[in-house]
C-alpha positions as CSV (number, residue, x, y, z in Angstrom):
1,X,57.9,-44.1,-15.6
2,X,60.2,-46.9,-16.9
3,X,58.2,-49.5,-14.8
4,X,54.9,-48.3,-16.3
5,X,56.4,-48.4,-19.9
6,X,57.9,-51.8,-19.1
7,X,54.4,-53.0,-18.3
8,X,53.2,-51.8,-21.7
9,X,51.5,-48.7,-20.5
10,X,51.5,-45.8,-23.1
11,X,53.0,-43.0,-21.1
12,X,53.2,-39.3,-22.0
13,X,55.0,-37.0,-19.7
14,X,53.6,-33.4,-19.4
15,X,57.1,-31.9,-20.1
16,X,57.1,-33.8,-23.4
17,X,53.7,-33.1,-24.5
18,X,53.1,-29.6,-23.2
19,X,54.9,-26.6,-21.9
20,X,56.5,-27.6,-18.6
21,X,54.5,-24.6,-17.1
22,X,51.2,-25.7,-18.3
23,X,48.3,-24.9,-16.0
24,X,46.5,-27.9,-14.4
25,X,43.4,-27.3,-16.4
26,X,45.5,-27.6,-19.6
27,X,47.0,-30.8,-18.5
28,X,43.5,-32.3,-17.6
29,X,42.2,-31.1,-21.1
30,X,45.1,-32.6,-22.9
31,X,44.6,-36.0,-21.0
32,X,41.0,-36.0,-22.1
33,X,41.7,-35.2,-25.7
34,X,44.4,-37.9,-25.8
35,X,42.4,-40.6,-24.0
36,X,44.8,-40.6,-21.0
37,X,44.5,-40.4,-17.2
38,X,46.5,-38.0,-15.2
39,X,49.0,-39.7,-12.8
40,X,50.0,-37.2,-10.2
41,X,51.2,-36.8,-6.5
42,X,49.5,-33.5,-6.5
43,X,46.2,-34.5,-5.0
44,X,45.2,-30.9,-3.9
45,X,45.3,-29.4,-7.3
46,X,44.0,-32.3,-9.4
47,X,41.2,-33.5,-7.2
48,X,39.4,-30.3,-7.6
49,X,38.4,-31.1,-11.1
50,X,35.1,-32.9,-11.6
51,X,35.3,-33.2,-15.4
52,X,38.4,-35.3,-16.2
53,X,39.4,-38.6,-17.7
54,X,40.5,-40.0,-14.4
55,X,43.2,-38.9,-11.8
56,X,45.5,-41.5,-10.2
57,X,47.1,-40.0,-7.1
58,X,50.6,-41.4,-6.2
59,X,52.3,-40.5,-2.9
60,X,55.6,-38.8,-3.1
61,X,57.5,-41.4,-1.0
62,X,57.2,-44.9,0.4
63,X,56.1,-46.7,-2.8
64,X,58.3,-48.3,-5.3
65,X,58.0,-47.7,-9.1
66,X,57.1,-51.4,-9.4
67,X,54.3,-51.2,-6.8
68,X,52.9,-48.2,-8.7
69,X,53.1,-49.9,-12.0
70,X,51.4,-53.0,-10.6
71,X,48.5,-50.9,-9.0
72,X,48.0,-49.0,-12.2
73,X,47.8,-52.3,-14.0
74,X,45.2,-53.5,-11.6
75,X,43.2,-50.3,-12.1
76,X,43.4,-50.6,-15.8
77,X,42.2,-54.1,-15.6
78,X,39.4,-53.7,-13.1
79,X,38.0,-50.2,-13.6
80,X,36.5,-50.0,-17.2
81,X,35.9,-46.3,-17.1
82,X,38.0,-43.9,-15.0
83,X,36.2,-40.7,-16.3
84,X,35.5,-38.4,-13.3
85,X,37.2,-40.8,-10.9
86,X,40.1,-40.0,-8.5
87,X,41.7,-43.1,-7.4
88,X,44.5,-43.3,-4.8
89,X,47.1,-45.7,-6.1
90,X,48.0,-46.9,-2.6
91,X,44.6,-48.3,-2.2
92,X,45.4,-50.6,-5.1
93,X,48.7,-52.0,-3.9
């Protein structure tokens, strides 16, 4: 999270914006309402949604925070509209 903020990404954590037990659908809805993508390591649950502002899937291990931030910056720069897209951050390293 610090790396993303350091690269000037506007970050909002679920635990800060919603109840920490918020349902996945609530998280996706909130992301859409606040013009944000969802960054998660929970591919199974979040890839099932078809109407979303974008989902970036990050592996749980093996990738540094700096690598994730750099990949998110590439996606932000090269993908003009993430709506409905599920992108795997490791493919953007």
